[in-house]
C-alpha positions in Angstrom: 145.0 71.8 22.1 144.3 74.7 19.6 143.2 78.2 20.6 139.5 77.5 20.1 139.6 74.5 22.4 141.5 76.5 25.0 138.8 79.1 24.9 136.1 76.4 25.2 137.8 74.9 28.3 138.1 78.4 29.9 134.5 79.1 29.2 133.4 75.8 30.7 135.4 76.4 33.8 133.9 79.8 34.2 130.4 78.4 33.8 131.0 75.8 36.5 132.5 78.5 38.9 129.5 80.7 38.2 127.0 77.9 39.0 128.8 77.2 42.3 128.8 80.9 43.2 125.1 81.3 42.4 124.3 78.3 44.5 125.9 79.9 47.6 124.4 83.3 46.9 120.8 82.0 46.7 120.9 79.7 49.7 119.8 80.4 53.3 120.5 79.3 56.9 118.6 77.5 59.7 118.7 78.5 63.4 118.3 76.0 66.2 118.1 77.1 69.8 118.9 74.8 72.7 117.8 75.7 76.3 120.4 76.1 79.1 119.3 72.8 80.5 121.3 71.2 77.7 124.5 72.3 79.5 126.6 69.5 80.8 130.1 69.6 82.4 130.8 66.5 80.3 131.3 68.3 77.0 130.9 65.0 75.0 127.4 64.6 76.3 126.6 68.3 75.8 127.9 68.2 72.2 125.7 65.2 71.4 122.7 67.2 72.8 123.5 70.2 70.6 124.4 68.1 67.6 127.9 69.4 67.4 129.9 66.2 68.0 133.0 66.2 65.8 133.0 70.0 65.2 136.2 72.1 65.6 135.8 73.8 68.9 137.2 76.8 70.8 136.5 77.1 74.5 138.6 80.3 74.8 140.9 78.7 77.4 143.9 80.2 75.7 144.5 83.6 73.9 145.0 81.8 70.6 141.9 81.4 68.5 141.2 78.4 66.2 142.5 78.8 62.7 140.3 81.1 60.6 138.5 82.7 63.5 138.6 86.4 64.3 136.3 88.5 66.5 135.3 92.1 65.7 134.0 94.6 68.3 132.3 97.8 67.2 129.9 100.4 68.5 130.6 102.1 71.9 134.3 101.0 71.6 136.9 101.7 68.9 136.3 99.1 66.2 138.9 96.3 66.5 139.3 92.8 65.2 141.0 90.2 67.4 143.2 87.6 65.8 144.1 86.5 69.3 142.4 87.4 72.6 143.9 90.4 74.4 143.4 88.6 77.7 141.7 85.7 79.3 138.5 86.2 81.3 137.1 83.9 83.9 133.6 85.2 84.9 133.7 83.2 88.2 137.0 84.7 89.5 137.2 88.0 87.6 133.5 89.0 87.5 131.5 91.0 89.9 129.9 88.0 91.6 126.9 87.9 89.3 128.4 85.9 86.4 129.6 83.0 88.5 129.4 79.6 86.7 128.0 81.1 83.4 130.6 79.3 81.3 129.6 76.6 78.8 132.9 74.8 79.1 136.2 75.1 81.1 136.8 78.3 83.0 137.4 81.1 80.5 135.1 82.8 78.0 134.9 85.7 75.5 132.9 88.8 76.3 132.1 92.1 74.5 134.5 94.1 76.6 137.1 96.1 74.7 139.9 94.2 76.5 137.9 91.0 77.1 137.2 92.0 80.6 134.3 93.2 82.8 135.8 95.6 85.3 137.0 98.9 83.8 136.0 97.9 80.3 133.7 99.6 77.8 131.3 97.1 76.2 130.8 96.8 72.4 127.4 97.2 70.9 128.1 94.6 68.2 130.2 91.5 68.6 130.9 89.6 65.4 132.5 86.2 65.1 134.2 85.9 61.6 135.2 82.5 60.2 137.2 82.2 57.0 136.9 80.6 54.5 133.4 79.8 55.8 131.5 77.2 57.7 128.7 74.7 57.0 127.6 74.9 60.7 128.4 77.3 63.6 127.5 76.9 67.3 128.0 79.2 70.3 126.9 79.4 73.9 125.3 82.6 75.1 125.3 84.0 78.7 124.5 87.2 80.6 122.0 88.6 77.9 119.8 90.8 80.1 116.6 90.9 78.1 113.8 93.2 79.2 111.9 90.4 81.0 115.0 89.2 83.0 114.2 88.2 86.5 114.9 90.7 89.3 114.3 93.7 87.1 117.8 93.5 85.5 116.7 93.9 81.9 118.9 96.1 79.9 117.6 95.7 76.3 116.8 93.4 73.4 119.5 91.9 71.1 119.7 91.4 67.4 121.2 88.4 65.5 123.2 88.9 62.3 124.4 86.1 60.0 126.8 87.0 57.2 125.8 90.7 57.9 122.1 90.0 57.4 119.7 90.9 60.2 117.9 87.7 61.2 115.7 89.4 63.8 115.5 90.0 67.5 116.9 87.1 69.6 114.1 87.6 72.2 111.7 86.8 69.4 113.7 84.0 67.7 114.8 82.0 70.6 111.8 81.4 72.9 110.7 79.0 74.4 114.4 77.9 74.7 115.6 81.3 75.9 116.3 82.1 79.6 117.0 85.9 80.0 119.3 87.4 82.7 122.8 86.9 84.1 122.6 83.1 83.5 123.3 80.7 80.6 120.7 81.9 78.1 120.8 79.4 75.3 123.0 77.5 72.9 122.7 78.6 69.3 123.5 76.5 66.2 123.4 78.0 62.8 123.3 75.6 59.8 124.0 76.6 56.2 121.4 75.2 53.8 121.2 74.9 50.0 124.9 75.1 49.4 125.5 78.3 51.3 128.3 79.0 53.8 128.5 81.0 57.0 131.2 83.5 57.3 130.1 85.6 60.2 127.7 85.6 63.2 127.1 88.8 65.1 125.2 89.8 68.3 124.1 93.4 68.7 122.7 95.2 71.8 119.5 97.1 71.1 119.1 99.6 73.9 116.3 101.8 75.2 117.3 105.5 75.4 119.6 106.4 78.3 120.5 102.9 79.3 124.0 101.3 79.4 125.4 98.6 77.1 124.7 95.0 78.0 127.7 92.9 79.1 127.6 89.7 77.0 129.4 86.3 77.4 130.2 83.8 74.7 131.6 80.3 75.1 132.0 76.9 73.5 132.2 78.0 69.9 132.0 75.2 67.4 132.3 75.1 63.5 132.2 72.7 60.6 134.5 74.2 57.9 133.5 74.1 54.3 135.3 71.2 52.6 138.4 72.1 50.5 138.8 70.2 47.3 141.9 68.1 47.1 144.4 69.3 44.5 144.3 65.9 42.9 140.5 66.2 42.5 140.8 69.6 40.9 143.4 68.2 38.5 141.1 65.3 37.5 138.3 67.7 36.8 140.5 69.9 34.6 142.0 66.9 32.8 138.5 65.6 32.1 137.4 68.9 30.6 140.5 69.0 28.5 139.9 65.5 27.1 136.3 66.4 26.2 137.6 69.5 24.4 140.2 67.4 22.5 137.5 65.1 21.2 135.4 67.9 19.7 135.6 67.5 15.9 137.6 70.2 14.2 136.1 72.0 11.2 138.2 72.7 8.2 
């Protein structure tokens, strides 16, 4: 292949990469909220209800996180990113008696405590679940969000949802009528990428009235569909095809 054809192949590959990149950048996401009544101790039944059957799941029953998942805590605590959980937390046996049976699967959960605990912990303002290299769909169970209209007058504050760092709005506005505020299972959220986009992070932020404390939040039953990774053989076929096209371009004297 002469130098002109090599330059043509390089240019064509760059164009294809640019088109793929622009597709992802211009796409959006879709939010689906499921009421806590969708919870089922039989996770297979619950997964079918939430449309997450076959997803890669993390129930936070061990300190190890699924491959590609990290969790970042910031605001009101020193900013830190967990690649593994610092400790396990069972809200039924390690809580203060209010969080009993707020899990979405198993016995352990993730919370927004600096050490993944309730007692003696400071609670982060923003909790972000990062997934690399990206997901087509992301699901997570939410518990203990004490919205202003929580029963028993336990409302602490509203909460904001972020996807890929972009503010999607206030959860208390987005989630109803499937939202149950208070120290209970609140809702299950599924975020779906649309139009060729990917999901790299999902964050939950406390929005507090003045002089009130941070809200203690619980997360469980995380589920993802990773973006497909092209097989090396497929990439080789594409490049080979481009090279053959380039070789067939007539040469000018």
